C-alpha positions as CSV (number, residue, x, y, z in Angstrom):
1,M,35.0,84.4,3.3
2,R,33.4,87.7,4.1
3,R,35.0,90.9,2.7
4,R,34.6,93.7,5.2
5,L,36.4,96.5,3.3
6,P,34.2,99.5,2.3
7,V,33.9,100.3,-1.3
8,A,35.5,103.7,-0.8
9,T,38.5,102.0,0.9
10,L,38.9,99.6,-2.0
11,A,38.8,102.5,-4.5
12,A,41.8,104.1,-2.7
13,F,43.9,101.0,-3.2
14,P,46.8,101.0,-5.7
15,L,46.2,99.2,-9.0
16,G,47.9,96.1,-7.8
17,A,45.5,95.6,-5.0
18,W,42.6,95.4,-7.5
19,A,44.3,92.7,-9.6
20,N,43.1,89.8,-7.6
21,I,39.4,90.8,-7.6
22,Q,38.7,92.7,-10.9
23,S,41.3,92.7,-13.7
24,A,41.3,91.1,-17.1
25,L,45.1,91.3,-17.0
26,H,45.2,88.8,-14.1
27,P,43.1,85.9,-15.4
28,E,42.1,83.1,-13.0
29,G,39.3,81.4,-15.0
30,K,39.9,79.0,-18.0
31,D,38.2,81.4,-20.4
32,A,39.9,84.5,-19.1
33,I,43.3,82.8,-19.5
34,A,42.4,82.1,-23.2
35,I,41.2,85.7,-23.7
36,A,44.4,87.0,-22.1
37,G,46.4,84.8,-24.5
38,I,44.7,86.3,-27.5
39,G,45.4,89.8,-26.2
40,G,49.1,88.9,-25.5
41,V,49.6,87.5,-29.0
42,M,47.9,90.5,-30.6
43,F,50.0,93.0,-28.5
44,V,53.3,91.3,-29.3
45,A,52.5,91.1,-33.0
46,G,51.3,94.7,-33.1
47,A,54.4,95.9,-31.2
48,A,56.7,93.9,-33.6
49,I,55.0,95.4,-36.7
50,F,55.2,98.9,-35.2
51,V,58.9,98.6,-34.5
52,G,59.5,97.2,-38.0
53,V,57.6,100.0,-39.6
54,M,59.4,102.7,-37.5
55,L,62.7,101.1,-38.5
56,L,61.8,101.3,-42.2
57,V,60.7,104.9,-41.8
58,S,64.0,105.8,-40.2
59,L,66.0,104.1,-42.9
60,A,63.9,105.9,-45.6
61,M,64.6,109.3,-44.0
62,F,68.1,109.0,-42.8
63,G,69.7,105.8,-44.3
64,P,72.3,105.6,-47.0
65,V,71.3,106.4,-50.5
66,S,71.5,102.8,-51.6
67,V,69.1,101.7,-48.8
68,R,66.6,104.5,-49.6
69,T,66.7,103.5,-53.3
70,W,66.0,99.9,-52.3
71,L,63.1,100.9,-50.2
72,R,61.5,102.6,-53.2
73,S,61.5,99.3,-55.2
74,R,58.2,98.0,-56.5
75,R,58.9,94.5,-55.2
76,L,59.4,95.8,-51.6
77,V,56.2,97.8,-51.8
78,V,54.2,94.8,-53.0
79,I,55.7,92.5,-50.4
80,G,55.7,94.9,-47.5
81,G,52.6,96.8,-48.3
82,V,50.3,94.1,-49.7
83,A,51.5,90.5,-49.1
84,F,52.9,90.9,-45.6
85,P,49.7,92.6,-44.1
86,V,47.4,90.1,-45.8
87,I,49.3,87.1,-44.5
88,V,50.0,88.3,-41.0
89,L,46.5,89.7,-40.4
90,T,44.9,86.6,-41.8
91,A,47.0,84.4,-39.6
92,L,46.1,86.5,-36.5
93,L,42.4,86.5,-37.4
94,I,42.4,82.7,-37.8
95,Y,44.2,82.2,-34.5
96,A,41.7,84.5,-32.7
97,M,38.7,82.8,-34.3
98,I,39.9,79.3,-33.4
99,V,40.5,80.3,-29.7
100,S,37.3,82.2,-29.5
101,A,35.3,79.3,-31.0
102,S,36.7,77.0,-28.3
103,L,35.2,79.2,-25.6
104,V,31.6,78.7,-26.7
105,R,31.7,74.9,-27.5
106,A,29.8,72.9,-24.9
107,S,31.8,69.7,-25.1
108,E,30.8,68.3,-21.6
109,A,28.0,68.6,-19.2
110,P,28.4,71.1,-16.4
111,D,28.8,70.1,-12.8
112,L,26.5,73.0,-11.7
113,R,24.0,75.3,-13.4
114,I,23.1,78.7,-12.1
115,E,20.5,81.2,-13.5
116,V,21.4,84.8,-13.2
117,V,18.8,87.5,-14.0
118,G,19.7,91.1,-14.4
119,E,17.3,93.5,-12.6
120,T,17.3,97.3,-12.1
121,W,20.0,97.5,-10.6
122,W,20.8,94.2,-9.0
123,W,21.3,90.5,-9.8
124,R,18.8,87.6,-9.0
125,V,20.7,84.3,-8.7
126,R,19.1,80.9,-8.7
127,Y,20.8,77.6,-8.3
128,L,19.3,74.9,-10.4
129,D,19.0,71.1,-10.1
130,A,19.6,68.6,-12.9
131,S,16.1,69.2,-14.3
132,G,16.6,73.0,-14.4
133,K,14.3,73.6,-11.4
134,P,15.5,76.3,-8.9
135,V,16.5,74.8,-5.5
136,M,17.6,78.1,-3.9
137,E,17.6,81.8,-4.6
138,T,20.1,84.5,-3.5
139,A,21.1,87.9,-4.8
140,N,24.1,89.9,-5.9
141,E,26.5,87.1,-5.2
142,I,27.6,83.9,-7.0
143,R,29.4,81.1,-5.1
144,M,30.9,78.2,-7.0
145,P,33.2,75.3,-6.3
146,A,36.8,75.4,-7.5
147,G,37.8,72.7,-10.0
148,R,34.2,72.2,-11.2
149,L,32.6,73.3,-14.5
150,V,29.8,75.8,-13.9
151,E,27.3,76.9,-16.5
152,L,25.5,80.3,-16.1
153,E,22.2,80.9,-17.8
154,L,22.0,84.6,-18.3
155,T,18.9,86.7,-19.0
156,T,17.3,89.9,-17.9
157,A,13.9,91.0,-16.5
158,D,14.0,94.5,-17.9
159,V,16.7,96.2,-20.1
160,I,19.8,94.8,-21.7
161,H,22.6,94.2,-19.2
162,S,26.0,92.6,-19.7
163,F,27.6,90.1,-17.4
164,W,31.3,90.4,-16.8
165,V,33.8,89.0,-14.3
166,P,37.1,90.2,-15.8
167,N,39.3,87.7,-13.9
168,L,37.2,84.7,-14.9
169,A,35.7,85.2,-18.4
170,G,34.6,87.6,-21.1
171,K,31.5,89.7,-21.4
172,T,28.1,88.1,-22.2
173,D,25.0,90.2,-23.0
174,M,21.8,89.6,-21.1
175,I,18.9,90.2,-23.4
176,P,15.1,90.4,-22.6
177,G,13.3,87.2,-23.7
178,H,16.6,85.4,-24.5
179,V,19.0,83.1,-22.5
180,N,22.7,83.3,-23.2
181,R,25.1,80.9,-21.6
182,Q,28.6,81.3,-20.1
183,R,30.8,78.6,-18.7
184,L,33.2,79.2,-15.8
185,F,36.0,76.9,-14.7
186,V,38.3,78.2,-11.9
187,S,41.0,76.0,-10.4
188,T,41.8,77.9,-7.2
189,P,39.6,79.5,-4.5
190,G,39.3,83.3,-4.4
191,I,36.9,86.2,-4.4
192,F,36.4,88.2,-7.5
193,R,34.2,91.2,-8.5
194,G,31.8,91.2,-11.4
195,Q,30.2,94.2,-13.1
196,C,27.4,95.1,-15.5
197,A,29.3,96.1,-18.6
198,E,26.3,97.5,-20.6
199,Y,24.9,100.9,-19.7
200,C,21.5,100.2,-18.2
201,G,20.4,103.4,-16.4
202,A,21.3,105.8,-13.7
203,Q,22.9,103.3,-11.3
204,H,24.7,101.2,-13.9
205,A,28.0,101.9,-12.2
206,N,26.7,100.5,-8.9
207,M,25.4,97.3,-10.4
208,A,28.2,94.9,-9.3
209,F,28.3,91.5,-7.7
210,D,30.7,89.2,-5.9
211,V,31.9,85.8,-7.1
212,A,33.3,83.5,-4.4
213,V,35.2,80.4,-5.6
214,M,35.2,78.0,-2.7
215,P,36.8,74.6,-2.0
216,P,34.3,72.0,-3.2
217,E,33.5,70.6,0.2
218,D,32.9,74.1,1.6
219,F,30.7,74.9,-1.3
220,D,28.6,71.8,-0.8
221,A,28.1,72.6,2.8
222,W,27.2,76.2,2.0
223,L,24.7,75.2,-0.7
224,A,23.0,72.8,1.7
225,A,22.8,75.5,4.4
226,Q,21.4,78.0,2.0
227,Q,18.5,75.8,1.1
228,Q,17.3,75.8,4.7
229,P,14.8,78.3,6.0
230,A,16.0,81.4,7.9
231,R,16.8,80.7,11.5
232,G,14.6,82.4,14.1
233,P,15.7,85.4,16.1
234,D,17.7,84.6,19.2
235,S,17.7,87.8,21.1
236,A,15.2,90.5,22.2
237,Q,16.7,92.9,19.6
238,T,16.5,90.5,16.7
239,R,13.0,89.5,17.7
240,R,12.0,93.2,17.7
241,G,13.8,93.5,14.3
242,Q,11.8,90.6,12.8
243,K,8.6,92.2,14.0
244,V,9.5,95.5,12.5
245,F,10.4,93.8,9.2
246,L,7.1,91.8,9.1
247,D,5.0,94.8,10.1
248,N,6.3,97.1,7.4
249,D,6.3,97.1,3.6
250,C,9.4,94.9,3.5
251,V,7.3,91.8,3.1
252,K,5.7,93.1,-0.1
253,C,9.1,92.9,-1.9
254,H,11.3,90.5,0.0
255,T,11.2,86.8,0.9
256,V,12.6,85.4,4.1
257,R,11.9,81.6,3.9
258,G,10.5,80.4,7.2
259,T,8.5,83.6,7.8
260,P,5.3,85.1,6.2
261,A,7.5,87.3,4.1
262,A,7.1,86.1,0.5
263,G,7.6,89.1,-1.8
264,T,9.4,88.5,-5.1
265,A,10.0,92.1,-6.4
266,G,13.3,92.5,-4.5
267,P,16.2,90.2,-3.4
268,D,15.5,87.1,-1.4
269,L,16.9,87.9,2.1
270,T,16.7,84.5,3.7
271,H,20.4,84.4,4.3
272,A,21.3,88.0,3.7
273,G,23.6,88.2,6.7
274,S,26.0,85.7,5.2
275,R,26.6,87.6,2.0
276,L,29.8,89.4,1.2
277,S,28.1,92.7,0.4
278,I,24.6,94.3,0.1
279,A,22.9,96.5,-2.5
280,A,24.7,94.9,-5.5
281,A,28.2,95.3,-3.9
282,T,27.5,98.9,-3.1
283,L,28.1,98.5,0.6
284,P,30.0,95.9,2.7
285,N,27.8,93.5,4.7
286,G,27.3,94.5,8.4
287,V,24.8,95.9,10.8
288,G,25.9,99.5,10.1
289,A,25.6,99.0,6.3
290,F,22.1,97.5,6.7
291,A,21.0,100.3,8.9
292,G,22.3,102.9,6.5
293,W,20.8,101.2,3.5
294,I,17.3,100.8,5.1
295,A,17.2,104.4,6.2
296,A,18.7,106.1,3.2
297,S,18.7,103.8,0.2
298,Q,17.6,106.6,-2.1
299,H,20.5,108.7,-0.9
300,I,23.1,105.9,-1.3
301,K,21.7,104.6,-4.6
302,P,19.2,107.1,-6.1
303,G,16.5,105.7,-8.3
304,N,16.8,102.1,-7.1
305,G,13.5,100.2,-6.4
306,M,13.7,100.4,-2.6
307,P,12.3,103.5,-0.8
308,S,14.2,105.0,2.2
309,F,12.6,104.0,5.5
310,D,13.7,107.1,7.3
311,R,10.5,107.2,9.4
312,L,11.7,104.3,11.5
313,S,12.8,105.1,15.0
314,P,16.5,104.7,15.9
315,D,15.7,101.7,18.1
316,D,13.6,100.0,15.3
317,L,16.3,100.7,12.7
318,R,19.0,99.2,14.9
319,A,16.8,96.2,15.6
320,I,15.9,95.5,11.9
321,A,19.6,95.9,10.9
322,A,20.6,93.4,13.6
323,Y,17.9,91.0,12.4
324,M,19.2,91.2,8.8
325,E,22.7,90.5,10.0
326,S,21.5,87.5,12.0
327,L,20.2,85.8,8.8
328,Q,23.2,83.7,8.3
């Protein structure tokens, strides 16, 4: 399930290549399909009205005298200029309101609840049990089972953000001190890209995340594995990397369950090596990306909350990056 393509490579893809991961015009979620339906109806209605108006303008300018005289009649002006717009626009408004209202009705209990908290500039993700208690925390990635209803509890720890996965649903604002909810239902597995859709500071454009829709049995196995502590290092290099990690300021901000690291300011790294990307989908996951991010995070994403650890020796940097990659 890991996507290894660099962001720069993805940016060079033709438009069609983005359709499956970030495009409201290629809906996969139940809500996104309904929203696309509203857009389609509005587009067709608007196009038909535009063509009709252009036809009447052409007849008024170049048509026979009898037609031009008919077009000046008061009855036609009242019908075409008053009655028709009122009736058509009212019908379209009612249609859009009915469909939109159906998207926010909570008619059944969700199969899974996930809390997503917007941070500067990344996403804290907690999976909740039936009582609302977190059972596991991850970051910058949401995994969900196909064919099951998932409810997201959306809030923010700082400024206003906006949660948007174009292929799966519409935008939902994340407001300090308030919880908004969004429901996702996706029938088929796939990987999609989400984005903060509300300007939230210098790195707003680099505040993205991945959504992996998995077969239910794969998701259940993944969730069970994610609740386990990090596995211990299994090589001399990863043992050295763990020591470098624990001996530096990393432990002040990050948690790795099963080790003394218990910081909460930054993302939980317990299973960081298994994620699709790092740094809020800024870089693909991998040893090289970890090394680059650790050494030059302020160059890659200026202003983010993690300092650049450029004082580490090359051997220590490779070791800590290998340790991060080993956290599967």
